[in-house]
ZAMAR-665382 format. One record per residue (C-alpha): x negated, y, z negated; residue in one letter. Coordinates in steps of 0.001 Angstrom, whole numbers, plus 500000, padded with zeros to 6 digits. Each point is the difference from the previous one (the first is absolute). Layout:
BEGIN
XYZa/...
***
This chain:
BEGIN
938758166360683730x/496472498772499567x/498516498025502881x/498673496786498470x/500312497821503063x/496227499902500511x/499447498417496567x/500072496204499556x/503330498721498685x/499557497561497143x/502464497406498706x/501638500902496717x/498452497019498187x/496471501190500963x/500722503434498548x/501424498462496850x/496968497735499705x/497679503005500226x/502062501863497391x/499861497049497627x/496246499743500399x/499594503711499244x/502159499773496891x/498114496901498892x/496561501526500582x/500599503600498935x/503277500067498099x/500589499564496287x/497447497364498912x/501346496696498755x/498207498126497207x/500594496776501937x/498101501209503057x/496341499009500169x/497261502167501464x/499476497456502782x/503647500299501017x/499695503787500106x/496891499780502153x/501730497616502393x/503000502336500308x/497728502979500639x/498011498075502600x/503187498912501777x/501161503634500099x/496641501030501382x/500288497358502723x/503537501167500830x/498777503574500375x/497452498874502592x/502694498546502279x/501199502141502965x/503574499471498770x/499199501823496758x/500945503299501701x/503571498819499671x/499702499830496186x/499554503751499461x/503630501129500215x/501630497038498201x/497523500230497142x/500390503777499703x/503767499471499711x/499681497453497214x/501329500989496591x/496793499120498112x/497234502635500020x/497227497397500152x/501442498695503252x/500471503532501346x/496381500793499209x/498828496885501843x/502025501069503021x/498300503402500055x/496639498312499401x/500617497645502931x/500534502973502305x/496691501512498894x/498088496723500295x/501340499159503455x/499118503457501328x/496514500025498480x/499035496384500647x/502056498636502887x/500472503043502225x/498011498434502841x/502668497279500397x/502984502376499873x/501606500691503437x/498878503531500823x/503151500788501972x/501865499870496687x/497682502417498195x/502352502993500301x/503106498075498888x/498033498719497001x/498900503556499229x/503578501304500045x/501236497043497982x/497361500406497313x/500703503740499677x/503710499308499609x/499456497173497516x/497789502265497885x/502441502893500140x/502884497689499061x/497971498594497090x/499428503523498710x/503680500799500439x/501134496996497941x/497396500781497307x/497842496917500215x/497186499905497437x/496885502045500581x/497749496978500293x/502077498734502956x/500085503427501599x/496247500269499652x/499573496745501917x/502273501302502746x/498081503280500124x/496781498022500382x/501615497980502781x/500880503187501864x/496439501279499668x/498619496629501155x/502247500078503056x/498944503573500742x/496353498913499939x/500853497541502788x/502115502303502165x/498778503578499544x/496367499528501158x/501076498493503329x/499709502171503078x/502531501224500716x/501255499780496445x/502970497734499355x/501147501992496966x/499794503771500481x/500465502211496913x/500354496856497933x/499766501692496599x/502661502572500916x/502124497195501436x/499838498013496752x/500550503002497725x/502985501141502062x/501574496547499798x/499356499717496270x/501373503443499313x/503035499357502177x/500833496945497902x/499979501936496770x/496410499511498907x/498995502470497308x/496781502008500091x/498469497493497584x/500365497110502477x/498789502039502953x/496914501061498043x/499359496376499044x/500184499043503677x/497563502754500978x/497580498874497295x/499970496453501301x/499511501220503552x/496818501845499022x/498696497071497943x/500569497431502745x/498539502113502783x/496989500866497858x/499104496312499542x/500867498930503562x/497319498259502036x/499978502251503077x/497224501402502141x/499513502249502997x/503042501273501912x/502415497939497896x/498797501706496866x/500144503415501603x/503588499541501168x/501059498797496562x/498311502957498330x/501718502358502409x/503382498559499049x/499148500753496370x/498895503527500824x/503273500589501823x/501879499186496792x/498010502377497749x/502598502843500049x/502744497530499034x/497883498577497160x/498991503405498640x/503606501174500016x/501180496885498179x/497336500373497309x/500491503764499612x/503754499713499610x/499640497561497130x/497100501484498036x/501178503605500299x/503564499254498922x/500885500740496380x/499133497033497829x/503597499584498880x/501088499777503657x/497398497546501270x/500033496761498039x/496791498735498406x/500093497020502387x/500196502316502995x/497112502105498686x/497916496879499457x/500768498818503541x/499127503426501418x/496693500139498174x/499202496411500975x/500749500891503617x/497725503026499666x/497174497762498786x/500506497472502795x/499819502657502718x/497013501929498600x/497486498410502357x/502184500986502970x/501189503484499063x/497770502947500961x/499067502347497162x/502090502813501446x/503107497816499733x/499682498642496462x/498168502823498167x/503180502175499696x/501546497125498011x/497269499993497310x/501499502815497829x/503304498136499859x/498212496814498923x/498127501868497250x/503323501458498825x/501257496419499549x/497335499431497297x/502646500351497325x/499041498072496838x/503675499791499032x/500685497728502992x/497635497056499657x/500748498206503270x/499863503148502097x/496804501177498295x/498213496712500680x/501149499941503654x/498872503604500544x/496680499301498280x/499426496929502172x/500719502059503099x/497505502694499046x/497410497320499297x/500589498547503471x/499666503467501562x/496646500470498272x/498658496571500963x/501531498973503347x/501137503094501892x/497941502358502185x/499446501999496787x/498132497108498358x/496636501581500874x/500493502618497284x/501672502602502190x/503287501719499206x/498729502056497082x/502683502699500220x/502914497717500863x/499154497032497773x/497134500372497528x/500723503405498496x/503800499550499800x/499418496717498166x/497435501583497676x/502524502737499208x/502707497426499263x/497601498166497693x/499242503239498194x/503668500830499542x/501643496609499531x/497454497178499985x/498333501244496814x/503083499268497910x/500280496450501375x/496355499205499261x/499985501573496547x/503148498103499045x/498541496690501219x/496703500523498164x/501765501018496823x/502223496925500048x/497268497675501262x/502516498529502453x/500279500271503796x/503480499679501438x/500707499803503735x/499657503763500446x/496720500433498150x/498519496887501628x/500953501292503440x/498578503408499126x/496674498394499130x/499949498357503433x/500857503360501575x/497166501719498137x/497546497335501112x/501162500295503619x/499757503806499896x/496522499733498510x/498813497692502782x/501581502228502648x/498915503375498671x/496712499303498211x/498162502511502187x/502571502743499305x/499851499310496273x/496205500084499999x/499840503219501963x/502566501769497810x/499300498492496603x/499165503449498590x/501367502248502752x/501588503317499060x/501717500319503395x/503787500223499866x/502181497278501419x/501901501166503096x/502516497383501098x/501685500128503359x/503621501119499553x/501190496825501707x/497992497798497629x/501324501392496711x/502114497319498290x/503512500943498991x/500510501530496569x/496559501661499789x/500179503661499004x/497530502714501149x/498568500196496452x/499133496316500162x/497860500653503069x/497682502397498166x/497263497422499423x/496357499678501021x/498648497001501835x/497727499283497056x/502967499875497617x/501877497499502139x/496923497838500571x/499157499931496310x/503579499101499104x/499788497084502405x/496686498875498523x/501384500240496476x/502986497841500920x/497881497411501754x/497578499901497091x/502963499442497687x/500923496873501951x/496339498890500071x/499974500179496220x/503550498760499521x/500542498755496425x/499436496318499354x/497857497255501491x/500140499403503736x/501675496737500939x/501587499684496561x/501723503257499102x/499919501840503330x/499327499401503688x/499606503488501465x/496493501103499020x/498300497741502533x/501917501606502905x/498225503322499427x/496399498757499921x/499375500218503743x/500760503728500015x/497012500855497816x/497707498450502583x/501736501936502785x/499728503271498063x/496302499527499306x/499333499384503697x/502102503033500922x/498154502208497489x/496706499051501585x/501392500659503462x/501122503419498780x/496409500845499012x/500659499615496313x/496636498271499695x/496929501944501131x/496985497728499785x/497685502654501405x/501320502858497893x/502115501505502792x/502637502594499216x/503244501147501612x/500719503542501006x/501096502333497179x/503357500814501630x/500807496335500434x/498808499212496500x/502266502586498410x/503134498523501567x/498941496379499542x/499332500591496317x/497737497850497861x/500398496751501915x/497036498389498331x/501097500878496485x/503597498873500504x/498957496758501724x/497496499118497289x/502486500762497244x/502591497859501786x/497670497031500383x/498814500314496404x/503639499607498945x/500350497108502411x/496977498210498527x/501366500413496471x/503397498698501101x/498547497019501850x/497760499059497097x/503071499926497774x/501992497987502549x/497393497237500323x/499541499561496257x/501141496565498917x/502552499734497211x/498850498708496647x/499988496243499437x/503331498295499606x/501680501585503024x/501421496641501190x/499766500865503676x/500652497282502563x/497228498847502338x/501615501802502928x/500106503251498027x/496358499641499018x/498961499254503589x/501968502986501272x/498382502290497439x/496534498700500931x/500623500830503666x/501286503425498972x/496814500664498024x/497947499080503046x/502002502389502180x/499566502763497429x/496255499347500137x/500016500843503709x/501767503299499309x/497490500875497274x/497339500006502726x/501969502689501824x/500248501964496763x/496223499728499585x/499458501623503386x/501838503065498646x/498756500134496398x/496535498499500564x/497596499633497044x/502392501562497500x/502160496897500388x/497114497657499142x/499031502132497021x/503613499973498780x/500232496217500187x/496575499299498468x/500557502449497154x/503397498451499366x/498413496555499611x/497108501207497839x/502191502128497737x/502603497287499478x/497343497368499275x/498306502311497501x/503224500229498019x/500557496278499557x/498283496766499001x/499373497038502271x/501628497774497368x/503386501639500575x/502258497564501840x/502704502434501185x/500176503257501905x/497456499414502769x/502510500687502805x/499070503672500574x/496286499267500257x/500693497081502343x/502065502259502261x/497167502538500199x/497466497279500801x/502303498783502777x/500107503539501410x/496194500286499943x/499668496636501706x/502516500985502692x/498115503107501168x/496582498330500215x/499842499878503789x/500426503776500296x/497148501001497672x/496551501270500941x/497888498198497420x/497099502409500317x/502127502980498966x/502913498678497932x/499516500951496330x/500444498056496757x/500412496528501524x/497074498830497868x/502099500473496849x/502228497114501066x/497117497510499948x/498149501187496922x/499700497594497084x/502022502433497883x/502968499709502357x/499751496277500695x/499514499140496340x/503191501837499083x/502118497874502325x/501579496898498447x/497734496935500006x/502797497460499543x/503660499842500964x/501503503033501776x/499548498253503325x/501471502726502179x/497625502846499102x/496969497717500134x/501103498674503385x/500460503545501304x/496555501027498735x/498415496994501692x/501755500929503228x/498692503562499633x/496441498730499494x/500275497870503129x/501328502948501987x/497179502301498830x/497221497391500368x/498172502010502664x/500027503149497801x/497128498535497956x/497859499769503138x/500437503671500951x/497719502626498513x/501734503076498617x/498828503197498363x/501899499314496793x/498740496420499567x/496584499436501631x/499538496529498415x/502913497637499567x/498222496846498837x/501251500310496411x/503561500614501193x/499700497056502377x/498917497575497310x/502645501142497505x/502630499558502721x/498765496482500794x/500150499152496293x/503638501117499946x/500713497771503000x/498205496968498569x/502048500230496780x/503170499565502040x/498806497108502195x/501021497143497656x/503545501363499660x/502327498039502309x/502234503051500511x/497103502314500889x/497460497715501642x/501157500746503561x/499674503779499615x/496793499673497979x/498333497681502534x/501059502235502893x/498656503100498225x/496714498240499249x/499646498935503607x/500615503555501236x/497586501503497458x/497198497551500747x/500474500191503755x/499876503814500082x/497116500343497510x/497650497142500898x/496831502030499987x/500779501718496697x/500890496709498314x/497090497933501355x/497610501122497203x/502664498860497518x/500244496491501462x/499099498509496628x/503247501349498547x/501937497798502398x/498374496821498664x/502288500151496965x/502999500442502285x/498939496932501989x/499465498021496819x/503548500793498862x/501603499038503313x/501902497158498329x/502137502519498099x/501213501647503206x/503143498589501672x/499191497754502952x/501992502163502395x/497569502920499513x/496655498232499747x/499249500471503682x/500406503787499686x/497693500097496977x/497358497953501808x/500377502223503042x/499354502988497723x/496833498461498587x/498825498991503489x/500474503521501352x/497624501296497322x/497537497190500782x/500075501039503645x/498460503375499085x/496906498284498559x/496929499424502178x/500734496743501867x/497195497989498384x/500977501221496519x/503613498961500642x/499159496337500601x/499942498824496346x/503284501740499227x/501685498545503072x/498838496552498939x/501451500575496549x/503446501048501240x/500308497593502945x/498372496913498515x/502698499165497400x/502715500364502628x/498337497494502304x/499332497646497103x/503653500041499079x/501061499274503603x/497525497108500333x/501119498658496652x/503577499829501237x/499033498544503382x/497967497236498381x/502554499133497338x/502264496952500175x/503130502149499694x/499511502161503070x/503559499966501242x/501614501273496792x/501710503374499929x/497562501160497316x/496987499201502181x/501514501870502907x/500778503024497815x/496414500073498738x/498668500016503564x/502445502714501037x/498819502204497123x/496305499403500703x/500397500677503730x/501938503166499232x/497257501132497612x/497290499217502557x/501941502052502545x/499998502930497576x/496229499770499613x/499537499924503776x/502140503134500361x/498119501778497239x/496610499288501575x/501156501567503266x/498472503420500457x/502225503081499950x/498690501178503378x/498501497948502762x/496386500840500803x/499855498749503535x/503413499826501599x/498674499849503472x/501670503265500914x/497380502496498818x/496263500346500083x/498193498239497210x/498472502204497346x/496657498985498444x/501622499639496562x/502683497732501381x/497467497801501741x/497924499717496833x/503060499073497944x/501030497316502500x/496486498566499940x/499958499884496204x/503343498174499960x/498756497525502575x/496841499397497976x/502084499292496905x/502266497692502022x/496956497884500865x/499155499539496340x/500300496239499285x/502439500689497171x/502405501784502338x/499555497423502754x/500891497280497520x/502948501996498634x/501472500569503454x/499609496312500785x/501846499178496791x/502821502383500924x/500283498300503400x/500135496588498329x/502701501237497623x/502083501291502907x/499438496781501936x/500985497909496988x/503219501976499387x/501024499689503640x/499240496283499917x/501959499266496808x/502934502417499944x/502607500473502698x/502652502252498420x/500765503499501238x/498804501856496887x/496503498540500158x/499905500679503736x/500983503633499430x/497322500464497317x/497391498467502289x/501107502323502783x/499664503029497737x/496574498845498840x/498676499445503508x/501256503422501125x/498253501653497050x/496742498036500092x/499298500405503717x/499060503133501909x/498145501387502961x/496223499691499585x/499549503680499174x/502439499748497069x/498625496811498450x/499745499644496219x/497858497576498010x/502743497346500092x/501396500631503472x/500446496692501791x/499225499442503697x/502906499395502355x/498917496698501690x/500176497674496967x/503255501611498917x/501408499438503485x/499055496357499634x/502025499838496768x/502949501809501611x/499947497564502920x/500140497100497561x/503035501582498308x/501682500594503359x/499511496406501095x/501638498841496814x/502874502504499928x/500264502907502481x/501360503155498363x/500249503639500989x/497670501066497172x/497185497695501134x/500362501280503572x/499857503576498733x/496817499174498155x/498505498364503063x/500639503180501989x/498305502140497337x/496932497750499896x/499740499844503798x/500088503776500047x/497025500069497614x/497992497847502405x/499888502928502420x/499351503260498109x/500136503286501928x/496668500985501580x/498039502688498120x/499455503421501465x/496679500395501839x/497164501173497777x/499145503647500440x/496510500816501173x/497591497774501912x/499798496947497751x/500475497671502964x/498278497094498235x/502504499993497164x/502852500401502485x/498742496988501945x/499744497935496810x/503566500848499118x/501216499157503492x/498202496651499916x/501428499174496580x/503457500884501220x/499689497748503055x/498922497114497822x/502900500682497623x/502466500042502905x/498737496664501297x/500313498479496550x/503506501408499684x/501005498455503322x/498807496616498779x/502026500389496807x/503131500959501951x/499427497104502391x/500393497666497037x/502855501880498372x/502263500709502982x/500894496362500855x/500946499405496367x/502217503089499967x/501737498824503163x/500410496356499088x/501385500616496513x/502433502707501095x/501163498464503270x/500920496809498174x/502428502032497894x/501433501797503037x/500408496785501977x/502533498601497533x/503684500645500793x/500768503549498876x/496369500429498945x/499615503545501312x/503511501127499161x/499799498738496403x/496525501372499245x/499978503614501249x/497396501054497426x/497555497345501218x/500676500885503644x/499373503682499384x/496743499497498073x/498837497363502490x/500170502430502907x/498587502868497961x/497036497794499130x/499546499033503655x/500207503675500951x/497073500610497660x/498060497192501759x/500906501338503446x/498641503456499230x/496402498861499392x/499784496347501042x/502067499808503177x/497641497520501635x/500557497444497260x/503539499394501290x/498655498908503390x/497572497513498468x/502606498229497876x/500310496211500296x/501924498783503031x/503714500686499718x/499738502338497001x/500347503250501972x/502945498552501909x/501758499033496782x/499357503463498581x/501416501729503080x/503097497812500011x/500542500903496359x/499426503710500693x/502389500087502950x/502576498204497903x/499495502579497252x/500984502718502488x/503502498518500001x/500451500019496204x/502742502062498396x/497927500894496931x/498512503437500652x/496684499856498147x/499011496641501486x/500732501200503513x/498136503288499476x/496946498161498670x/500019497683503014x/500219502984502363x/497122501707498225x/497753496947500211x/500775499317503650x/499405503648500996x/496693500076498140x/498892496693501486x/500744501064503573x/498428503453499567x/496827498644498386x/499708497286502650x/499717502728502640x/497504502065497982x/497243497342500097x/498658499326503480x/498627496630498872x/503579498767499539x/501073500695503612x/500285496410501133x/501785498957496813x/502592502776500156x/500762499378503672x/500837496408499210x/501960501096496928x/502114502510501954x/500635497524502795x/501153497381497505x/502079501995497529x/500665503393501618x/503384499176501515x/501284498376496802x/498939503051497988x/501744502304502479x/503165497916499836x/500047500179496189x/499529503778500100x/502735500634502558x/502419497592498318x/499451501792496720x/500658503396501597x/503145498667501653x/501529499046496680x/498367496846498694x/497898501859497405x/501260502314497230x/500425503643501024x/497545501071497295x/497039498410501849x/500710501631503350x/497069502387499707x/497616497134499219x/501154498076503054x/499618503128502112x/496420500323498737x/499405496390500996x/501407500729503442x/497693503015500311x/497052497787499067x/500851497550502767x/500474502749502571x/496761501689498974x/497790496924499959x/501461497851502807x/502173502234502185x/500082497962503206x/500894496770498260x/502589501774497865x/501773501415503044x/500454496479501351x/501192498628496654x/502441502886499506x/501801499171503220x/499994496262499373x/501281500278496429x/502562502787500386x/501742498416502981x/499790496416498815x/503465498446499697x/499094498741496522x/498940503436498712x/501581501059496704x/503644501005500432x/500445503752499616x/502046503020501126x/497313500975502513x/501103499684503647x/497758499182502947x/499805503730500733x/498915500705496423x/497249497381500269x/498830501386503347x/499897503514498554x/498082498823496959x/497433498062502015x/499378502871502406x/499635502457497126x/497322498088498160x/498066498646502959x/499951503340501763x/499033502039496955x/496454500894499057x/501046501489496704x/500352497880496881x/502560502485498715x/502231499495503023x/499554496245499757x/501184500065496413x/502960502236500868x/501041497651502819x/499725496965497717x/502011501718497312x/502722500956502469x/500154496423501286x/500375498749496428x/502962502314499398x/501667498963503246x/499390496277499439x/501474500164496496x/503001502113501029x/498843502929497847x/499379502579502689x/501449503381499128x/500350499335496262x/498012501710497263x/500000496716498048x/498379498183502896x/497335502653500483x/499201500114496294x/499852496228499630x/497473499497502808x/497895503019499030x/499200498903496453x/
***
């Protein structure tokens, strides 16, 4: 008789009520039942499960005639053990253990469904995780105990193997640490002989004796235990698994294949070891049996379960054994398998193979799947699985000294056995390139693919492009020559007026574009043929969007090639201009304008100096701007501006006036019109601001001359002086003033988010550090004034971001000291810098109160901080920027402003939104640190610490104890370290007052835990130990001590 006296006894009507709810919520759906009713029933069941009396539901529900109710009974047992174990009387743990084992065994005996048995198996494992790790253990030999009970009640090998699988899965994902984890692992190790015997008995039995279900369970069990089993235990089973790769038995083949894949990816052999017990036996099987499967699949163009699984097996073997395949790709050495690793049914004659033969058979089969007939994503879905191997093989070939950049050679004896590695590898990758080019070729028009199929094929083409780079590293320049010749030859045989049949050329152009990043432009041959007028003029000028789009993408990718001198093409000006003409022809086309504008921008940006003498040619492009779609005008103007930037600064002034003037006129026209608020007026301003932003980006130099981090060169200094002289030209002064007025007018008139975003982008592009200034770069102070106006009207995160950027520009990094003895110039620079710093402080003194007032008004409203996390985050990031260089400005704020800011900051330390809290921590740490750096702030910081120190400490400790999200623990610990570093004596007092205050945040930490924590951090002189003590206190206070989840969550 089962002892159930310790379980709550429930009235019959309560059990019937629970059963009715289960049938209503999870039984056969009724058309009259609404979704709200179902949710209510499910919620009521959930609430019932949480009750202590729910333990008494397990047996009655398991005995119910309906399987849905039985399942809920088993599920209740699992849930109560996992979630409510702390409230279960521990003196009844053993009776519960025995009861659950007997209930499970009885359920197996009466043939309950597998889904119910699985829940019961999980319940047993969950209970074991509670009892086994205790010391002394409360469930010795628990796996043997369960298996013995199951077997004694008539459980077949299939059920026992299912139980063992679940055991391994549950223990593997259990949240255990330290001794508990060790004891649990030891219990698993103790069961290894039992597990191995169970698996061996099933997989080595004749197939007609062991059912397919039993074999599947055995192989699944094998997979589940792989991370636990030592190699010496599971490696003798590998030949039997390989023998199960019988294509006549689909289910068994797939299960065996999955097991071998798991062995190669998740077992101790996953590092590529096990050549003689795993790799070579599998290669032999592929040579003898796998070939027929692959050839049949390729011939039929169809992958059934077996051939699909074989493709996965090939890919897994390739990833596992890439080094072996690379080393033996042409080896003449004979294969010598261990007698114990020879799969059943293999004759001695079959073993008479060289390593090179087996490796090449494997490569042929994998290549067959890579080039599987049909289009990926439409006709087949296996080719993509093989792509990663070709990267692995290329890396392995290099690691096996296939590539000798310095002309090194291997020893003759080694070379004779290794064979012609280089020749075989190159021939292989040449075939691969030909196959991949065919696979990425689009079908002719009229294919009627869905959007999803097209998108999938586009992604596939991109992935193939990555693999072509690996092929290039093997084939080198021959690959480029092959592609270029293919394009030239095909174009020579056709007319640009032909509307069909461009797919092959487009595929080759895509291949050339994909390998661009791997090429050495100075040495790569024949690239110039792609950009000659003969080639470009043979491409279609109208229609045929895809090939023209691909060519434009190729031009953009190779933009920097024109700027590199090469032996074959010393001057590229003619090629450059013919390429730009090709781009300009495509600009008015709505379907090509994006690619054309992007290509033009890349070309002009990379070839500024070469194009500057041709600036007149761009006047026609500027004149025809109206024909270009609005969405791309900014890129075109950026392209023109980048060429203008290469002109001498004074010579660039008229051109800049020509391209900027009409934009400003259009903006002022809109601002002064009577219909300012219309959508059309707003759209016009958005377009003009976007175009102006493009010009500002284009005028930015490619490399900074004086970045403050290196010594100035005479040429750099001269260039900066010439730019400054041009900036003082009255025309440029007037133009910059007009740009400021345009920005001010847009901010004044428009309030929508799109205009604000465009203004943000413009200000970011048109401002810079002094050493990077362009002719239209605007100073930060007047822009800050405009930003402050916008913030007072409507505080947003974007305006605060902009304020931080502009404040940063007020304090550029100091330049490196001048080399030599030019002390006079050094003194002049130092004086100028001091004057600039004083001016910056005055600017910040006017800006900071506005930042605080506008933002704090938002935060003061009910839910203001919680409902505006983006504003909170950017607010504190902006203040952090102020604190780094203008710390003193906080102490000279109007009366009450600093207090309001600190109250807001301390409140922010209690927020649940991570990024807001982190930003607040960062600002406060910076502010405190910088306050202690400047001696002149001593009196201010003493008053500050005395006023707000304890409140800051309380917020930090409350957050560590559980008030703040776990993900910000490290930030709070850093804050605590800041306090202990900068004001140790005061912090020691506050720690004691806060931790032992009766109103301190409720947590799992006891008085002893608090004492230990306080002594650890106050007695430590090491920041590392302080952080460790704080982290340990956090785990204890949150009840996460001893769990891997807790450690991970506070260590992020």
